[in-house]
C-alpha positions in Angstrom: -23.1 20.1 -0.9 -20.7 20.3 -3.2 -20.2 18.2 -6.3 -16.8 17.2 -7.7 -15.7 15.5 -10.5 -12.4 13.8 -11.1 -11.2 13.1 -14.2 -7.9 10.8 -15.2 -6.6 9.2 -18.3 -8.7 6.1 -17.7 -10.9 7.3 -14.9 -9.3 5.0 -12.5 -5.8 4.6 -11.1 -4.7 8.3 -10.5 -8.4 10.0 -10.0 -8.9 7.3 -7.3 -6.0 8.5 -5.4 -6.7 12.4 -6.0 -10.5 11.4 -4.7 -9.2 9.9 -1.4 -7.0 13.0 -1.3 -10.0 15.6 -1.3 -12.2 13.8 0.5 -10.0 13.4 3.6 -9.5 17.4 3.2 -12.9 18.3 3.2 -13.9 16.0 6.2 -11.4 17.7 7.8 -12.4 21.2 6.6 -16.4 19.8 7.1 -17.0 20.6 3.7 -19.8 17.6 2.5 -18.9 16.4 -0.9 -19.8 14.1 -3.7 -17.1 12.7 -5.6 -17.6 11.0 -9.4 -14.7 10.1 -11.3 -14.4 10.1 -15.0 -12.0 9.2 -18.4 -10.7 13.1 -19.6 -12.7 12.1 -22.5 -16.0 11.8 -20.9 -15.9 14.9 -19.0 -17.5 17.4 -21.5 -20.4 15.0 -21.8 -20.7 14.9 -17.8 -19.7 17.7 -16.2 -22.7 19.9 -16.3 -23.7 18.1 -13.1 -20.7 19.2 -10.9 -19.3 22.5 -9.5 -15.6 21.6 -10.1 -13.5 19.9 -12.4 -10.4 18.6 -11.2 -8.0 16.5 -13.2 -4.8 15.1 -13.2 -4.0 15.0 -16.8 -3.6 17.4 -19.5 -6.9 18.7 -20.3 -7.8 21.5 -22.7 -10.8 22.8 -21.1 -13.0 22.3 -24.4 -16.8 23.7 -24.1 -16.4 23.0 -20.1 -17.7 26.3 -18.1 -17.6 25.3 -14.4 -14.1 25.9 -12.5 -11.2 23.4 -13.3 -8.0 22.5 -11.4 -5.2 20.7 -12.8 -4.0 18.2 -9.5 -1.4 16.3 -11.0 0.4 17.8 -7.9 -1.6 15.7 -5.8 0.1 12.7 -7.2 3.4 14.0 -7.6 3.6 16.1 -3.7 5.3 18.9 -5.6 2.8 21.9 -4.5 0.4 19.4 -3.1 -0.6 22.1 -0.3 -1.3 24.7 -2.7 -3.3 22.8 -5.0 -5.4 21.6 -2.1 -6.1 24.5 -1.1 -7.2 26.3 -4.3 -10.0 23.2 -3.9 -10.8 23.8 -0.6 -11.2 27.4 -1.6 -13.8 26.9 -4.6 -16.0 24.4 -2.5 -16.0 27.3 0.2 -17.6 29.4 -2.9 
């Protein structure tokens, strides 16, 4: 099972939308996941327990050493399919 950390500005609104879309896509593709949400400011203290970081806001990376995918497209709809494909490919590794 892959563990995903979804981070947004406040850890509530946009990360919930993105988490739902990722869960749905993973169910369709038979990928077992566990998703947690947090604020962008909390990422550096939480990321070590996760396989993938998905962000909905500007994130500079800091000391994060796990794969990171910017997913603003999952909110705007522009480039959404490409971003979701990138997430799914990362989870299959």
